[in-house]
N, C-alpha and C positions, 0 to 999 in steps of 0.2 A: 497568656502569651501561646503562641502557637508551637503545637510540638515539633520532633524533626521529621522532616518530610518523608512520604512512603512512595515508595516505586512499586508499579506492576509492569508485568511483561505480558506482551495478547498478543495471540495469532488467530487469526479469524479466516473463515472458508465460507462463503456462500455458495448455494447452487443455483446457478443462474434461470430464472423463469422463463427466459426467452428461448435458450437452446439446450439448457439441463448439464451444461459442464460445469465443473467448479470454478469458481471465480475467488482466487485469494485477495483478499481485501487489507492490505499492508499498511493501514492508517486510519483514524477516523474520517470516514468518507461516506458523505451523505447519498451520493450518486454515481459509485464506481463504474468504470466502463469495462464490461465484459471483454478479455482479449480473444474468445472465441467467436464473438459473432457481432461485436463491436456497438453491443446494444448496452443504454445506461441502465442500471440496477438501483432503484430506490430503496432505501436503508432507512427505516424510520429513526428520529431521533430518539423517540421512546427506547427503541432496542438497543443501541448503544450507551443510554442511560443506565439500563437495566444492567448490561453486561459490566459496566464499570462500578455502578452501586452494590452488585452483587459482592464484587472482589472486594470491596472494603470493607464491607459487612461480616465476609471472614477472614480478612485479614490476620487477626490476632491468632484464628486458630492453623495459619500456615507456618511450616518452617522455612525459612530462607532456601531457595532453590526448588520448590514443592508449589504444587498447583493444582488446577482442576479443569476438566474437561466438561463442557456441556454441549447442547443442542437446542436452539430455539425455534419452535415451530410457529408456523402461521401463515402469512401472505408469503414468505420467506421461509427455507430452511437454512439456518445458520449454525455451523459449528464453530467453537473457538476453545482455546485454550487460555487460562490465565495463571500467570506464576508470580511468586513473590520474589523480587530481583535478590539473588545471594551476594553477600559481601565477597570479592570487592565490585569497583565498579564492572559493567561490561566490557569485554575485549575488542579491539578492533580484529576483525576478520582477516586482516592482511598482515598483520606483525605479532597478534596475541598480545599487544600492551594495553593496559587499562585506559578505557574513556574515561577522562576527569569531568563527568557531567555535573557534580555536585558546585562547579565553578560556574555554570552556565545560569543566569540569572531567568527568572520567570521572565516573561514577555519577550525575549530575545526571539529575532525571526531571521534565520540564515542556515549557517553550517557550525558545527563545531570539528575540530582539526585533530589527529591524532599526533600527539606529540611526539612521537618519533618517527612514523613513516609518512606523514602527511596526509593521509587518508582523509577524506571529508564525509560527512553524513548530515543530513537534515535536523534541524531543531526549529520548533516553532510554538507559539502559544495554542492551546485547547482552544478549537474553534468556537465562537459565542453559542451557537446552536446547540453543542454540546454541554458545554460550561454550565449553559441555563439548567439542565437537568442532572449535573454534576458539580456544584458548585465549588467542591474542595479540588477537582482536577486543574490541574494549573499549566502544564508544559508537557511537549511531545518531543521524542527521541527516536530517530532511525525509522521516519514513518514516512510513507507518501501523502501526499496533499490531493485534493480536487483538481482533477486536470484543466478547469475553466477559472481558477483561481490567478487572477493575475500578478499576486504577490507570491506566487508558490516558486520555491525552488525545483529543480527537478527532480523528479521520481528518486533518481539515484545519479547523484553527480559523478559517480566514479563509471557508471557504465557507457561502453561506447554506442554513438550513433548508428541507427540503421540506416545503410546505405542502399541507394536506389537499384534495381534489378531491371536488366535489360530481357527481354524475350521476343520472341519471332511471334506473330499472329497464324494461328493454326490454320487460316483461309488462306490469305494472301502473301503471306512470310513476310508481311512489313514489320518494321522494328518499333517496339513499344517498350516504355519506359515506366516502371511501376514503384511507387513510393509506398510507405507506412500509411498514407492518407488515401490511395486509391480504394474504390470500392470494390469488393470481390469480384463483380462482373464489369468491365469495362468496354467502352464503344472503340473499335479499331478505327481512326481516322482516317486510313487508306480503303479499307473496302465497305465500311458502316457495318461490320459485323459485332455483334456482342460477344466478348472474350472472357470466358470464367477461368479466373487464374487457379491454377492446378496448386493442390495440397503442399506441394513442396514450397513455393514461391511463398503461398500464405503464410504459411508457418515461419519462412524465413524474415518476412517483415512484420509479423507478429508472434514472436515466440512466446511459448507458454510459461505463465507467471509461476514462480515459485512462492509459496507462503512464507513469511518470515515474520519473527518477534519483532515487536517495537514497543515502545517504553512510554510510561504516562507517570510524571511526578504528581503527587498529591500533597496537598497542606497535610500536616501530622494531625 
């Protein structure tokens, strides 16, 4: 008979090999997008397996609420924090009410809802490529999924959508409309000049990511 499930909290930051900026990876992602340069960064499945398996190996020596910090060096520089979930369940950031995560079955793909304020947060099964290296890993909570996963929920269902920004071409003063999908350099349709988006506009469309803890449930 399987033992009581174990929970682990993880926070991961990678140094982007393309631009050198920190890239928070708020979930088990194989190819996250860097918010600074919009390039994909490959994180090997073996690296993720090492992080989770190392946590499981040291689980019995951790007090609830305690954890470890470590750095993985190689093709990427990856810093991570792992922590043993303290009782009770983690709390909703909006109203501080406990999330009821024990009631979420393994394999559920969708959201959990705060019973008090209605705030939602993603939950989904551990990706198959990660489960192959960590068979005891079952369910993920409070995490972002791969951007190209058609079954994925939004990274943060409570976040506001980034609205388009209007600005004038510095050459001809023609009106330009830019969105989060616009390249950093765009062609003015009026005067055929390349326009480089100012830092303020680019950061408004691509706000800095904050590293957050996400949760994995393991078989006991």
